[in-house]
C-alpha positions in Angstrom: 0.0 -0.2 0.1 2.8 2.5 0.6 4.2 2.2 -2.7 1.0 2.8 -4.4 0.5 6.3 -2.5 3.5 7.5 -4.5 2.4 6.7 -8.0 2.7 10.4 -9.1 1.9 10.8 -13.0 2.2 14.1 -15.2 -1.1 16.0 -16.0 -0.7 14.3 -19.6 -0.7 10.7 -18.0 -3.4 11.5 -15.7 -5.4 12.9 -18.3 -4.9 10.1 -21.1 -5.9 7.6 -18.0 -8.9 9.6 -16.7 -10.4 9.6 -20.7 -9.7 5.9 -21.0 -13.8 6.0 -20.0 -17.0 4.9 -22.3 -19.9 7.1 -22.5 -23.2 6.3 -21.3 -26.1 5.1 -22.8 -28.5 6.9 -25.1 -32.2 8.0 -25.3 -34.3 9.6 -27.7 -36.2 12.9 -26.7 -38.1 15.5 -28.4 -36.0 18.2 -29.9 -37.5 21.0 -27.8 -36.2 19.2 -24.5 -33.0 18.9 -25.6 -30.7 22.0 -24.5 -27.5 21.4 -23.0 -27.8 17.6 -24.0 -25.1 15.7 -26.0 -25.8 14.3 -29.6 -25.4 10.9 -29.8 -26.2 10.8 -33.5 -25.0 12.6 -36.6 -27.6 15.0 -38.1 -28.4 15.8 -41.6 -30.9 18.1 -43.1 -33.6 16.5 -44.8 -35.1 19.7 -46.5 -33.5 23.0 -47.9 -33.8 25.9 -45.6 -35.3 28.1 -46.9 -37.3 26.1 -49.3 -38.4 29.1 -51.1 -36.9 32.4 -52.2 -37.1 34.7 -49.5 -36.9 38.5 -48.8 -34.0 39.3 -46.8 -35.4 42.9 -46.3 -38.3 45.0 -46.2 -39.1 46.4 -49.5 -40.4 46.0 -52.8 -39.9 42.7 -55.0 -38.7 43.8 -58.4 -37.0 42.7 -61.7 -33.3 43.8 -61.0 -33.0 45.0 -64.6 -36.1 47.4 -64.0 -33.8 49.3 -61.4 -30.8 49.6 -63.4 -29.4 53.4 -63.5 -31.9 54.4 -60.6 -30.5 57.4 -58.2 -31.7 59.8 -56.1 -31.5 62.5 -59.1 -33.0 60.2 -61.6 -35.1 57.5 -60.0 -36.9 54.6 -61.6 -40.8 54.6 -61.8 -42.5 51.1 -61.2 -46.0 50.1 -60.9 -47.3 49.1 -57.3 -48.5 45.7 -58.3 -49.8 44.2 -55.1 -48.6 43.0 -51.3 -47.1 39.8 -50.5 -48.9 38.6 -47.4 -46.5 36.8 -44.9 -47.1 33.2 -44.2 -48.9 32.7 -47.7 -47.6 31.7 -50.8 -46.9 34.2 -53.3 -48.6 33.5 -56.7 -48.9 36.6 -58.3 -46.7 36.9 -61.5 -44.4 39.7 -61.6 -44.7 41.6 -64.7 -41.9 44.1 -66.4 -41.9 47.3 -64.7 -43.9 46.4 -62.0 -43.2 46.4 -57.9 -45.0 44.4 -55.4 -44.4 45.0 -51.4 -42.8 42.6 -49.4 -41.6 42.2 -45.6 -38.5 40.4 -44.4 -39.2 36.7 -44.6 -41.8 36.8 -47.5 -42.0 34.5 -50.2 -40.5 36.0 -53.8 -43.3 36.4 -56.4 -42.9 34.2 -59.7 -40.3 36.1 -62.1 -39.0 38.5 -59.5 -35.1 38.1 -58.7 -34.2 41.1 -56.0 -35.8 43.4 -53.2 -35.0 46.9 -53.1 -34.7 48.3 -49.7 -38.0 50.3 -48.4 -35.3 52.8 -47.4 -34.3 53.4 -50.8 -38.0 54.1 -52.3 -41.2 56.4 -52.0 -44.6 55.4 -53.0 -46.4 57.9 -54.7 -50.3 58.7 -55.0 -50.5 57.7 -58.6 -49.7 53.9 -57.2 -46.0 54.0 -58.7 -42.8 53.2 -56.5 -40.2 55.5 -56.9 -36.6 53.4 -56.7 -33.8 55.8 -55.9 -31.1 52.9 -56.0 -30.7 50.1 -58.2 -30.0 46.6 -57.1 -28.7 43.4 -58.8 -29.9 40.2 -59.5 -30.3 38.2 -56.1 -29.6 41.5 -54.1 -31.5 41.2 -50.5 -32.8 37.7 -51.3 -32.1 34.4 -49.5 -32.0 31.7 -52.4 -33.4 28.5 -51.6 -30.7 26.4 -49.7 -28.9 29.6 -48.4 -29.0 28.7 -44.9 -28.6 24.8 -45.3 -29.1 22.3 -48.0 -31.0 18.8 -48.2 -28.4 16.2 -47.0 -25.9 18.3 -45.5 -24.9 17.7 -42.0 -26.1 19.8 -39.5 -24.4 18.7 -36.1 -22.0 16.1 -35.6 -22.1 13.4 -32.7 -20.9 14.4 -29.3 -22.1 17.9 -29.4 -23.7 19.7 -26.2 -26.7 21.6 -27.9 -27.2 25.0 -27.2 -30.6 26.8 -27.3 -29.7 28.2 -30.6 -29.1 24.8 -32.0 -32.3 23.9 -30.7 -33.9 26.2 -33.2 -31.8 25.2 -36.0 -32.9 21.6 -35.8 -36.6 22.5 -35.6 -36.1 24.9 -38.5 -35.1 21.7 -40.5 -38.1 19.7 -39.2 -36.2 17.4 -36.7 -38.6 16.9 -33.9 -36.9 14.3 -32.1 -33.2 13.6 -31.3 -30.9 10.8 -29.9 -28.9 12.0 -27.1 -26.7 10.5 -24.2 -28.3 10.1 -21.2 -27.2 12.5 -18.3 -24.3 10.7 -16.6 -24.9 9.9 -13.0 -22.4 11.5 -10.8 -22.2 10.6 -7.1 -20.2 12.9 -4.8 -18.8 12.0 -1.4 -17.4 14.5 0.9 -15.4 13.2 3.7 -13.6 14.5 6.9 -14.2 14.7 10.4 -13.5 18.5 10.4 -16.3 19.6 8.1 -19.4 21.1 10.0 -22.4 22.7 7.9 -22.9 26.5 7.1 -25.1 27.3 10.0 -22.7 25.4 12.7 -20.2 27.5 14.3 -16.8 25.8 13.9 -14.8 24.8 16.7 -11.0 25.0 16.4 -9.6 22.6 14.1 -13.3 22.6 12.3 -14.2 24.2 8.7 -17.2 24.9 7.2 -18.5 22.6 4.1 -17.6 24.4 1.3 -16.1 21.9 -1.7 -19.5 20.1 -1.4 -21.6 23.0 -2.4 -19.0 24.4 -5.0 -18.5 21.0 -6.7 -22.4 20.4 -6.6 -22.5 23.1 -8.9 -19.5 22.4 -11.1 -21.1 19.0 -12.0 -24.4 20.1 -13.1 -22.8 22.8 -15.2 -21.0 19.8 -16.9 -24.6 18.1 -17.7 -24.1 15.6 -14.6 -27.2 14.2 -12.7 -26.0 14.8 -9.4 -26.6 12.6 -6.1 -25.1 14.0 -3.0 -24.1 11.5 -0.3 -23.2 14.3 2.2 -20.5 14.1 4.4 -18.9 11.0 5.5 -17.0 10.9 8.6 -13.1 9.6 8.7 -14.3 5.9 9.5 -13.1 3.4 6.8 -16.3 1.1 7.3 -18.6 4.2 6.8 -16.6 5.1 3.7 -16.7 1.6 2.2 -20.4 1.5 2.4 -21.2 4.9 0.9 -18.9 3.9 -2.0 -20.3 0.8 -2.3 -23.9 2.7 -2.6 -22.6 5.1 -5.1 -21.1 2.6 -7.4 -24.4 0.8 -7.6 -26.2 4.0 -8.8 -23.5 6.1 -10.5 -21.5 6.3 -13.7 -18.7 8.2 -12.1 -18.0 8.5 -8.4 -16.1 11.8 -6.8 -14.6 11.8 -3.5 -13.9 15.4 -2.0 -11.0 15.2 0.6 -9.4 12.2 2.1 -6.9 12.0 -0.6 -3.6 13.5 1.0 -0.9 11.5 2.5 -2.2 12.0 6.1 -2.3 9.4 8.7 -6.2 9.6 8.8 -6.8 9.7 5.0 -8.5 6.5 4.2 -9.8 7.0 0.9 -7.8 5.0 -1.1 -8.1 1.7 1.1 -11.7 1.9 1.0 -11.5 2.2 -2.6 -9.0 -0.9 -2.8 -11.5 -3.1 -0.6 -13.7 -3.6 -3.3 -13.3 -6.7 -5.4 -11.7 -6.3 -9.0 -10.7 -2.7 -7.8 -7.7 -1.2 -9.9 -5.8 1.6 -8.6 -4.3 4.0 -11.3 -2.4 6.6 -9.9 -2.3 9.0 -6.6 -0.6 12.2 -7.4 -0.5 14.3 -10.2 2.6 16.6 -10.7 0.7 19.9 -10.5 0.0 22.4 -8.2 -2.5 23.0 -6.8 -4.1 19.6 -6.4 -1.2 17.0 -6.3 -2.9 14.4 -4.2 -5.6 13.4 -6.5 -6.5 9.8 -6.7 -8.0 7.7 -9.8 -9.1 4.4 -9.5 -11.5 2.0 -10.6 -14.0 -0.4 -8.6 -16.9 -2.5 -9.9 -16.2 -1.2 -13.5 -16.7 2.2 -12.3 -14.4 5.5 -12.1 -13.7 6.6 -8.8 -11.9 10.2 -8.4 -10.7 11.6 -5.2 -10.3 14.9 -5.1 -8.0 17.0 -2.7 -9.3 18.2 0.4 -8.3 21.8 0.5 -11.0 24.1 -1.6 -8.8 25.6 -4.3 -7.2 22.5 -4.9 -10.5 20.6 -5.4 -11.8 23.3 -7.8 -9.1 23.6 -9.6 -8.5 19.8 -10.1 -12.1 19.5 -11.1 -11.6 22.1 -13.8 -8.5 20.5 -15.0 -9.3 17.0 -14.5 -12.7 15.9 -13.6 -14.8 18.1 -15.9 -13.0 16.2 -19.0 -13.9 12.9 -17.7 -17.4 14.0 -16.8 -17.8 15.4 -20.4 -16.5 12.5 -22.1 -18.6 10.0 -20.1 -21.6 12.3 -20.8 -20.7 11.5 -24.7 -18.6 14.9 -25.6 -15.5 14.5 -27.6 -12.8 15.7 -25.1 -9.3 15.7 -26.2 -7.3 17.5 -23.5 -6.8 19.9 -20.5 -9.0 23.3 -20.9 -10.8 22.0 -24.3 -13.7 24.0 -23.2 -11.9 26.8 -21.4 -12.0 30.4 -23.4 -8.5 32.1 -22.8 -7.2 35.5 -23.5 -3.4 37.0 -23.7 -2.3 39.2 -21.1 1.1 40.8 -19.9 2.3 39.6 -16.1 2.5 42.3 -14.1 5.0 40.5 -11.3 7.6 37.8 -11.6 6.1 34.0 -10.5 8.3 31.5 -9.2 7.3 27.8 -9.9 9.2 24.0 -9.4 10.7 22.8 -12.3 8.7 19.5 -12.5 5.6 20.4 -11.3 2.6 22.1 -13.7 1.6 25.1 -11.6 -1.7 26.8 -12.2 -1.6 30.4 -10.7 -4.5 32.1 -10.1 -4.8 36.0 -11.5 -6.8 39.0 -11.6 -7.0 41.0 -14.8 -7.4 44.6 -15.4 -7.3 46.6 -18.7 -5.3 49.8 -19.2 -5.7 51.7 -22.6 -3.6 49.0 -24.7 -3.7 45.6 -23.0 -4.8 43.1 -20.5 -2.5 43.0 -17.3 -2.7 39.9 -15.3 -1.6 40.1 -11.4 -0.9 36.7 -9.7 -2.8 36.0 -6.1 -1.7 34.4 -3.4 -1.1 30.6 -4.0 -2.1 28.8 -0.7 -4.7 25.9 -1.8 -7.3 26.5 1.6 -7.8 30.2 0.8 -11.2 30.1 -1.2 -11.3 33.8 -1.9 -8.4 33.9 -4.0 -10.2 31.7 -6.4 -13.5 33.8 -6.3 -11.3 37.1 -6.7 -9.7 35.4 -9.2 -10.3 36.1 -13.2 -8.4 33.2 -14.5 -5.4 31.0 -13.9 -1.9 31.0 -15.7 -0.4 27.9 -16.9 3.4 27.3 -16.0 5.0 23.9 -17.5 6.5 21.5 -15.8 9.7 22.2 -17.7 9.6 25.9 -16.6 11.0 27.5 -13.4 8.7 30.2 -13.6 7.6 33.4 -15.4 9.0 36.6 -15.4 7.3 40.4 -15.3 6.4 41.7 -18.6 6.0 38.5 -20.2 3.0 37.6 -22.6 1.0 34.8 -20.8 -2.4 33.1 -21.9 -4.9 33.3 -19.1 -7.4 30.5 -18.9 -10.8 32.1 -17.8 -12.9 31.2 -15.3 
């Protein structure tokens, strides 16, 4: 057991091991209920969109050649021949020298090939349309299939659907889709020192932070959360809780109980299960080195560090990709989903070679650039994470970063 406690891997090795998980099963649901769900099939359009020529502007449907040469000083005069009603088929044939009033999205009348914007026209009392700017064929018109063509790929499997995506799918007539089920994530917090938020902590005790923060992060990644609450530092209690969690979940997350302290029993509890497999205990990263990854009963188990900053950083870097992969998303590396920006470092940052450091920073913008200021790096100081706008990564082969250096900030 003592030897396994020092099986430390690099961040890249850790992520490769963590992503060797299989996605959950699938289900077919109505498209309108699929926001934030992950596609389990490639989707192709069954139709051209739009399926008729549509006006892209409010104005007048015309034959473009009837407007050639029109200007403010020498307008073209066209006979107002009618109006296209929204939601109805345009059947009135447009003759030479005629214009038909049309609204954005309306169907172009037969024989028309352009739309003159209403801003460049005036209607006269004589039933004429005065055109002050010429248009070319196809101008201000959305052609059949301009948005998407029949048989064209709409979305690939593994995409997490946004609200905009649902509109696109219903627009091409997709009323139901095959998606991955929401992965079931069991969260178990451990530690005799943890008390509830409404309890006044005694010396040596701390209020519960990780449990509530991690719950929100799990749900933000699309997981279906079941919280086992806080389990005390008792091996039998922890084994019982892990056993229940393994029966229900697709992934078990332990918060706390993964450091090298004498009372940390998480690894022993995990390895007590038949067919359990120890993968690693420790990632060469700061904060969050004492991270566990193992498998039991065919299910992955991650043990996150107990310190709040360490736990939340490790979740973002390692647990979130695993959760998304189990949920069916295509995941290839750390921070695939993170937004970043370039900033100039305001002070030096020291680092230890052989360890990948993630340093919290605040951002401010001067007249020309973004400036990144490092925050204190204590793993237990939760408000350094709350105040931070993002993190700066220092490669494990670097001994630090220098003031004035341009860095990439991983935004929260």
